[in-house]
Biotite code that builds the C-alpha atoms (Angstrom):
import biotite.structure as struc

atoms = struc.array([
    struc.Atom([49.653, 86.482, 184.029], chain_id="A", res_id=1, res_name="MET", atom_name="CA", element="C"),
    struc.Atom([50.782, 87.654, 180.603], chain_id="A", res_id=2, res_name="LEU", atom_name="CA", element="C"),
    struc.Atom([48.084, 88.677, 178.165], chain_id="A", res_id=3, res_name="SER", atom_name="CA", element="C"),
    struc.Atom([48.917, 89.230, 174.500], chain_id="A", res_id=4, res_name="LEU", atom_name="CA", element="C"),
    struc.Atom([46.591, 90.211, 171.688], chain_id="A", res_id=5, res_name="ASP", atom_name="CA", element="C"),
    struc.Atom([46.106, 87.105, 169.512], chain_id="A", res_id=6, res_name="PRO", atom_name="CA", element="C"),
    struc.Atom([46.624, 89.228, 166.387], chain_id="A", res_id=7, res_name="ALA", atom_name="CA", element="C"),
    struc.Atom([50.123, 90.408, 167.362], chain_id="A", res_id=8, res_name="LEU", atom_name="CA", element="C"),
    struc.Atom([52.294, 87.826, 165.651], chain_id="A", res_id=9, res_name="ALA", atom_name="CA", element="C"),
    struc.Atom([55.600, 89.505, 166.519], chain_id="A", res_id=10, res_name="GLU", atom_name="CA", element="C"),
    struc.Atom([54.756, 89.603, 170.220], chain_id="A", res_id=11, res_name="SER", atom_name="CA", element="C"),
    struc.Atom([53.961, 85.888, 170.232], chain_id="A", res_id=12, res_name="TRP", atom_name="CA", element="C"),
    struc.Atom([57.077, 85.164, 168.192], chain_id="A", res_id=13, res_name="PHE", atom_name="CA", element="C"),
    struc.Atom([59.278, 87.091, 170.625], chain_id="A", res_id=14, res_name="THR", atom_name="CA", element="C"),
    struc.Atom([57.691, 85.315, 173.579], chain_id="A", res_id=15, res_name="LEU", atom_name="CA", element="C"),
    struc.Atom([58.428, 82.021, 171.837], chain_id="A", res_id=16, res_name="GLY", atom_name="CA", element="C"),
    struc.Atom([62.085, 82.971, 171.511], chain_id="A", res_id=17, res_name="LEU", atom_name="CA", element="C"),
    struc.Atom([62.237, 83.721, 175.245], chain_id="A", res_id=18, res_name="VAL", atom_name="CA", element="C"),
    struc.Atom([60.707, 80.352, 176.121], chain_id="A", res_id=19, res_name="TYR", atom_name="CA", element="C"),
    struc.Atom([63.006, 78.607, 173.643], chain_id="A", res_id=20, res_name="LYS", atom_name="CA", element="C"),
    struc.Atom([66.059, 80.239, 175.229], chain_id="A", res_id=21, res_name="ASP", atom_name="CA", element="C"),
    struc.Atom([64.826, 78.933, 178.588], chain_id="A", res_id=22, res_name="GLU", atom_name="CA", element="C"),
    struc.Atom([64.415, 75.475, 177.006], chain_id="A", res_id=23, res_name="GLN", atom_name="CA", element="C"),
    struc.Atom([60.698, 75.500, 177.811], chain_id="A", res_id=24, res_name="ASP", atom_name="CA", element="C"),
    struc.Atom([59.872, 73.935, 174.459], chain_id="A", res_id=25, res_name="TYR", atom_name="CA", element="C"),
    struc.Atom([56.181, 73.308, 175.130], chain_id="A", res_id=26, res_name="GLU", atom_name="CA", element="C"),
    struc.Atom([55.497, 76.955, 175.952], chain_id="A", res_id=27, res_name="GLN", atom_name="CA", element="C"),
    struc.Atom([57.705, 78.071, 173.063], chain_id="A", res_id=28, res_name="ALA", atom_name="CA", element="C"),
    struc.Atom([55.828, 75.814, 170.654], chain_id="A", res_id=29, res_name="GLU", atom_name="CA", element="C"),
    struc.Atom([52.526, 77.287, 171.820], chain_id="A", res_id=30, res_name="GLU", atom_name="CA", element="C"),
    struc.Atom([53.797, 80.849, 171.357], chain_id="A", res_id=31, res_name="ALA", atom_name="CA", element="C"),
    struc.Atom([55.187, 80.084, 167.883], chain_id="A", res_id=32, res_name="PHE", atom_name="CA", element="C"),
    struc.Atom([51.874, 78.420, 166.975], chain_id="A", res_id=33, res_name="SER", atom_name="CA", element="C"),
    struc.Atom([50.022, 81.583, 167.974], chain_id="A", res_id=34, res_name="ARG", atom_name="CA", element="C"),
    struc.Atom([52.437, 83.670, 165.908], chain_id="A", res_id=35, res_name="ALA", atom_name="CA", element="C"),
    struc.Atom([51.858, 81.421, 162.891], chain_id="A", res_id=36, res_name="ALA", atom_name="CA", element="C"),
    struc.Atom([48.083, 81.590, 163.393], chain_id="A", res_id=37, res_name="ALA", atom_name="CA", element="C"),
    struc.Atom([48.224, 85.389, 163.466], chain_id="A", res_id=38, res_name="ALA", atom_name="CA", element="C"),
    struc.Atom([50.563, 85.592, 160.458], chain_id="A", res_id=39, res_name="ALA", atom_name="CA", element="C"),
    struc.Atom([50.430, 82.421, 158.322], chain_id="A", res_id=40, res_name="PRO", atom_name="CA", element="C"),
    struc.Atom([53.380, 83.618, 156.224], chain_id="A", res_id=41, res_name="GLU", atom_name="CA", element="C"),
    struc.Atom([55.684, 84.035, 159.268], chain_id="A", res_id=42, res_name="HIS", atom_name="CA", element="C"),
    struc.Atom([58.578, 81.831, 158.132], chain_id="A", res_id=43, res_name="VAL", atom_name="CA", element="C"),
    struc.Atom([60.566, 82.139, 161.336], chain_id="A", res_id=44, res_name="GLN", atom_name="CA", element="C"),
    struc.Atom([57.596, 81.112, 163.502], chain_id="A", res_id=45, res_name="ALA", atom_name="CA", element="C"),
    struc.Atom([57.390, 77.807, 161.624], chain_id="A", res_id=46, res_name="TYR", atom_name="CA", element="C"),
    struc.Atom([61.150, 77.314, 161.700], chain_id="A", res_id=47, res_name="TYR", atom_name="CA", element="C"),
    struc.Atom([61.497, 77.868, 165.439], chain_id="A", res_id=48, res_name="HIS", atom_name="CA", element="C"),
    struc.Atom([58.382, 75.841, 166.199], chain_id="A", res_id=49, res_name="ARG", atom_name="CA", element="C"),
    struc.Atom([59.921, 73.009, 164.189], chain_id="A", res_id=50, res_name="GLY", atom_name="CA", element="C"),
    struc.Atom([63.132, 73.242, 166.200], chain_id="A", res_id=51, res_name="ARG", atom_name="CA", element="C"),
    struc.Atom([61.141, 73.086, 169.449], chain_id="A", res_id=52, res_name="CYS", atom_name="CA", element="C"),
    struc.Atom([59.134, 70.114, 168.242], chain_id="A", res_id=53, res_name="ARG", atom_name="CA", element="C"),
    struc.Atom([62.324, 68.322, 167.229], chain_id="A", res_id=54, res_name="TYR", atom_name="CA", element="C"),
    struc.Atom([63.944, 69.137, 170.592], chain_id="A", res_id=55, res_name="ALA", atom_name="CA", element="C"),
    struc.Atom([61.180, 67.392, 172.478], chain_id="A", res_id=56, res_name="HIS", atom_name="CA", element="C"),
    struc.Atom([61.057, 64.386, 170.195], chain_id="A", res_id=57, res_name="GLY", atom_name="CA", element="C"),
    struc.Atom([58.312, 65.083, 167.646], chain_id="A", res_id=58, res_name="ASP", atom_name="CA", element="C"),
    struc.Atom([60.323, 64.720, 164.435], chain_id="A", res_id=59, res_name="ALA", atom_name="CA", element="C"),
    struc.Atom([57.221, 64.246, 162.262], chain_id="A", res_id=60, res_name="ARG", atom_name="CA", element="C"),
    struc.Atom([55.660, 67.546, 163.336], chain_id="A", res_id=61, res_name="ALA", atom_name="CA", element="C"),
    struc.Atom([59.055, 69.244, 163.073], chain_id="A", res_id=62, res_name="ALA", atom_name="CA", element="C"),
    struc.Atom([59.421, 68.001, 159.491], chain_id="A", res_id=63, res_name="ALA", atom_name="CA", element="C"),
    struc.Atom([56.000, 69.435, 158.634], chain_id="A", res_id=64, res_name="ALA", atom_name="CA", element="C"),
    struc.Atom([57.093, 72.824, 159.953], chain_id="A", res_id=65, res_name="ASP", atom_name="CA", element="C"),
    struc.Atom([60.348, 72.679, 157.995], chain_id="A", res_id=66, res_name="PHE", atom_name="CA", element="C"),
    struc.Atom([58.386, 71.774, 154.831], chain_id="A", res_id=67, res_name="ARG", atom_name="CA", element="C"),
    struc.Atom([56.233, 74.844, 155.436], chain_id="A", res_id=68, res_name="ARG", atom_name="CA", element="C"),
    struc.Atom([59.377, 76.976, 155.725], chain_id="A", res_id=69, res_name="VAL", atom_name="CA", element="C"),
    struc.Atom([60.558, 75.599, 152.359], chain_id="A", res_id=70, res_name="ALA", atom_name="CA", element="C"),
    struc.Atom([57.163, 76.332, 150.785], chain_id="A", res_id=71, res_name="GLU", atom_name="CA", element="C"),
    struc.Atom([57.115, 79.919, 152.037], chain_id="A", res_id=72, res_name="LEU", atom_name="CA", element="C"),
    struc.Atom([60.767, 80.678, 151.254], chain_id="A", res_id=73, res_name="ASP", atom_name="CA", element="C"),
    struc.Atom([62.487, 78.098, 149.019], chain_id="A", res_id=74, res_name="PRO", atom_name="CA", element="C"),
    struc.Atom([65.764, 80.034, 149.181], chain_id="A", res_id=75, res_name="SER", atom_name="CA", element="C"),
    struc.Atom([65.834, 80.047, 152.987], chain_id="A", res_id=76, res_name="SER", atom_name="CA", element="C"),
    struc.Atom([68.976, 78.560, 154.497], chain_id="A", res_id=77, res_name="ARG", atom_name="CA", element="C"),
    struc.Atom([66.803, 77.430, 157.401], chain_id="A", res_id=78, res_name="ASP", atom_name="CA", element="C"),
    struc.Atom([64.686, 75.375, 155.003], chain_id="A", res_id=79, res_name="ALA", atom_name="CA", element="C"),
])
């Protein structure tokens, strides 16, 4: 069982990337959500969570994440 400190946004973000690469979008979404909770300005956590949400059919939630990316970094190509 993996145990990560809830305050370590980068650890959760990296775990999310691993799950995303494995196409385990539910686990990836959870990890990206924890990263965003630990660091509310973590643009990439919202972006990758949005991609996971879109991949498993939740376009509305994905759009909300992409809007958050645009709010945090209007010049982002990902936005």
